[in-house]
N, C-alpha and C positions, 0 to 999 in steps of 0.2 A: 459290237458295240456295248459300252457298260450300261447296267440299268441306272436309271436315274436315283440318286440319293434323295432320301427323303428330307423334307422341310418342316418343321414344326411351326405352326399358325397361332398366333397368339391374338385373340381378341379383347381389346381393352376397353370398358366401359366407364364412363365417368360423366356425371351429368348430362345424360341424354346424347353423348358423343361417342362414336364408334370409331376406334383406330385399329387398324389391321397391319400387324408387321410381320414379317418372315424372319425367324432367327435360325441359324445352323442348329442341327443336333447332331452334327458331325464334328464333336470336339477333338476326335482321336483319343480321348481320355475317357475311360469307364468310371464313373462315380458310384462306388459300393461302399458300404460299411463294413463289410467282413474282414476277416484277417487278411493280410496279404500272403500270396504263396510264399513259403521259405525257399531262401536260395543258400545253398551251402557255401561256407567260407572260401573264398578264392575263386569262385565261378563267377564269370561275368553276367550281368543281367541281359536278359534277352528282348525286354520291351522297355522303350523310355524314350525320352527326347535325345537327339543326337548332340553330343556336345563338339564344343569348336573343332577339336582334331577328327572326329568323325566328319564334320561338314568339309574339312580340308581334303579328307579321302575321297569323299564323293566326287569333289572337283577333280582331283588327281585321276579318279578312274574314269571320268566323262560324263558322269551322272549329274552334273550341273556344268554348263558352259555358258559363254558369254561373247557379245560381239566386243566388247573391250575387256582386257585382262582383269581377274578378279584379284584385289589387292588383299593383303593380310588385314588391312583396317575394316575391309568390308564383312569380315566374319567376327561376329559377336560370341560371347561365351555359349550361346544355345541357338544361335539364330544367323540366318545370311542378311544383309542389307541389300534390298533390291534397288537397281539404278532406272531412272527414266531414260528412254530411248530419245532419238532425235526428233520426232515426229508425235504430235499430239492430234487427235480427231475431236472436233467439237461435235457432239450428238445431240439429237433433240430430247433423249429420255435415256435414264439408266435402264440397263438390261441385265439379264442372265441368257446366255444363247441356247439353254435346253439340249438335250441329249441327242439330237440329230444335225445341230449347227455350231458352225465355228464362230470366234469372235469377229474375223474380219469380215463374213458374211454379213454379220448384224450392224458393222460399222457402215458398210456399204449401202445398207438399207436407211440408216438413221443419220448419216453425217451431213452436217451443215457446213463444215470448214476444216481444213487442215492448218495446223499452226506449228511452226518451225520452232522447235525448243532450243535451237542454237542459237537464237536470236533474243533470249530472255524475254519471252512474252510476258504480258499480264494477263491472269485468269482472273475474270470477273467473279463476283459473288454468285453462287445458286446456280452457275452453268456447269453442265455435265462434259467431262473430258474423259476419254479413253486414250490410254498411252501405251503402246508396246514398250515391254522392258527390255533391258540389254541381256538379262540371264534367261536361259531356257532349261528345263529339266528332261532327264529320261531315267525316271526313277525305278529301282528296284520294286518288285511285286510287293515286298514287306514293308515298304516305307511310304507314308504318305507326307502331305505338307499342311501347314496352318500359318496363315498369314495375319498381320495386325500393323497398324499405324506405329510409326515410331513415335515416341514421348514428344518430341517437339512438333510432330505432324498433329497429334491430338491437342495440344495446348494452344494451337492457332487455329483449331475448330475446322481444320482441313480433312473433310470427309473421303478416307481412301479405302479401296477395297480391292482385292484380288480378283480377276476372271480368269477362266480357263476355257479351252476350247470343249465344246460339249457340256460346259459345267452346269449344274443345277443348283449350286451353292455359291455364295460369295466367300472367298479368303479361305477355300478348301482346295487342296490339290490331291486328287484320289490316288491311292497307292498304284505304282505301276505307271503313271501318267507319262508322255512323252509328247512335249510340244512346248508352244510359246506360252508366256504369261503377260497378262495385260494389268494396268492398274486403272480403276475408275478413280478420278479425282473431281471432288466438288469442294470448294471454298466456301463455306457457310456464313462466316461473319466479316472476314478481311478480303480484300483484294489484294492478291499476291503475285510478285514476279518469280516464275519458275524457269529453270535451265535443265537441259539434258545431263543427265549424270547424277542428278541429286537423288538422295535417298529418303524417300517418304515412308516406306514400309519395310516390312522385315519377314522373312520365311522361316519358320521352325520345321524341322523334320523329325517325324515320330515313327519309331520301329513298333510294330504290332500295336497292341491296344493296352497300354498301360492303365494301371488302376489308381484311382484316386479315392479318398473317403475320409469321413470323420476320424475313425480309429487311427488311420495312418498318421494324420495331423496330430492327433492327440498324443501319439507315441513319439513324434517327432519332437512336438513342444516339451515333452517330458525330459527329452536328451538335452535339448538346449533351448531356451525361452524364444518363441516366436515372435512375441509382443512385448515392447515396453511402452509405459505409459509417460514416461520421461527419460532424460539421459542415464539414469541409475537404477530405476525401479521395474522391474519385471511385470507385466500384467498377465491375467489370466486369459487364456485363448479361448474365445467363445465360439463355440462349434455349432453350426446348424447347417449342414450340406455345404461345408466349407468354414474358413476362419470368417467371423463376421467383421465387417470394417464398416465404421460409425464416422460421422462427419465433425469436425471441429468448429464451432462458432462461438468459442470463448477464448479472448485475449489472455496471455500470459504475463503481459505488461501493457502498461498505459499506451495507447496511440498504436498498438499493434494492429496490422491488417489481417481481416479474417477470411476476405473474398474478394476476388476481382470480377467485376463485370464489364465485358466488352462493349466499348462505343460501337454505335451502328455505322457511324460514318467516318470512318478513320483514313489515314493516306494508305498508299500503298506499301506492303512490307516486302522487301526483297529478301528472300530466304538465305541467301548467301553471306548476308550482313549480320555478323554476330556482335552481340553487345552493342548494338548501334541506336536503337530507338529509344526515345525517352517513354517511360510508362505512360504519364497523363496524357499524351496524344491518343492513346488506343485503349485505355482502362480506366474506369471508375472504379475507386476503391471503396470498401466496405468495412465498417467498424464495429466492434461487438455492440449488438442492441441490449437494452436492458433486460429483456427477456431470453437473450441468447437464441434468437431465432432469425432467420431470413427469408424474404419473400421472394421466391424464384418468379419473374414475369414471364409470361409465354413467349416463347421464340427467342429470349435472350440467351447469351452463352457466358457461364460463370466458371472460375477457376477456385476450387477449395481445396481443404487438405483434410485429411483423416486424423482422428484424435490419436488412433493408435501408431506406434513406430513399428512398422513390421520389418521382419528378417526373413530371406531368404537363404538357407544354408547352401555351399557350393554344390552339394550332390542334388539339388533339386531346382526347379524353377516353379514359378507360379503363376496364376492367370487369374485375372477378375472374371468371374463368370457372367453369363449374360444376365441382364437385368430381370429380375422379377417385377412385372408391372403391379402386383399386389403389394409391393413396398412403398409406392408412391408415384406421382404423376409427374416423373422426369426421366431423362435418360443420363445414365453414368458412364464415364470413362470408355472413350473411343480406344485408347492404347493400352490394352487390358493385360500385358505381358510383363512379368518381373524376371529379370534374369538371375542366374546363379551368381549369389553374393550381393544381391541388392539389401542395403540395409546390414550388413554383415561383415563384407570385407575379407579379410584374414581372422576374422571372429572378434575383432576388436571393436566393431561399431554396434552400439547398443540400439540398432532399429532406425529406420528411415519412414518418415511419413509417406503416405500415398498422396500423390496430389491428383485431385479429381476434376475431371472435365464434365461439366454438368449443363444440360439443356431442358430447361421446362418444355412440357406438351402444350395442350391447347388451353390449360386453365392456370390462373396464378396458383401457385402451391407453397404452403408454409413448411419449411424446413426447420426443425429444432435440433438444437445442439445434442450430441449423442445419438441422432437417429441412424438407422441402420441405411447404408447406402450401396452395398455390394458385399460379396464373398470372395475370398481367395480360396482357389485350390492348388494345393501343392502336388508336382508331378516329379518322379523320379527322373534323372538323366540316366542314360546307359551308362556312364562313367563320370567321373569329376572331369571338367573341361579344364584345359590348360589355361584359358583366358577366365578370369574371374571378374565380375562387376566391379568398377572403381577401383581396381587394383592394376595401376599403371597402364590403362588402356584408353584414358580420356573419357570416362563417363562423366556426363555432365551433370546428373541429378542424385549424386550418392549422397550427399549430406544435405538435401533440400529440406526446407520447410515448406512454406506456400511459394512457390517459384514459378515464375513464367517462363517461356520458352526463351531459348538462349539468344534469340534476335535481339531481346531487350536488355538494357543496361541495369545490371546489379548494383541497385543502390546502396552505399556502405550504412551500416546502421549507426545512428547518432550516439 
């Protein structure tokens, strides 16, 4: 039996309110500011995130299998899309199975109903569903996994986490794990129609414990700018345990939308319908305030964008690190993974804004233009992926500004 992985518990105190939340300390990435170990020219890296071709090799060797064939489009530049199985289980509460229990055993204790996903059922808001995924893994002892929601999932405020048998952390697959994978799905804002085979989350595979740190990011920024403030002007990379990301609440032109706030009582969203829904039925728009600020209302869900246009070179991936509650009374960015080539392409793109999914906590919070909202850590891949984000692979958000999920119509600019 594997020893339990540790969790980090953060206690947030604000105006007499105590909020305890558990966050994983098993990022599979070691953040250190020392120099990277040198690698001889021509020698392959021994630690890093597996690129697309290595994920294909894991599939070919039987380390990843599925009840239905894994198609090439399911393999992203540095991750694998995970597909929902045919049956969901409505349960009374979220859970982690713990070091002595399987997910199926917990489902039996907590199940309220079975839901057939082949019939396109509706998931009501704030209900917890556990869904066995089509993919299973039998990982080598030196390879672990880290999951996160896909961008579209986060922009719809669908809270999705990966669970494994005997797991003590969400979204983490320990080295050498053999078994089934499960998704916990909770739609926080919208009522949604979900079907078997949909891809709500993705799984990265990590060999060893690759290092990240401000010195590495600084050296990378020196080689080629990681930040642009507009389409032609590189910005200075501000580093503090990662690349600092700030929020944009300033309009570049009259009438520009600087934020979206989700409506509480909106129609059902069918996730299969692309470019289908009118924005005004689901979102309230926010324009620049005279003071360039925005009050986040407790419990409401917002879509905002970063000031910075960020770039991820093809040999790297990036991750929005867990939010530090000392930075403000809100949660930021469910979908925290940035693929190789994001805002970069084949080096011709001068950065892409990070779209931020934001939910306020228990009290109203005043957010200011240029306020720190997150940090990006950059991580080496084992080698350059054969697929690059936005380069002929159908990436939806490569040239995004403030962009809603792909289910909504893209209104042409006036």
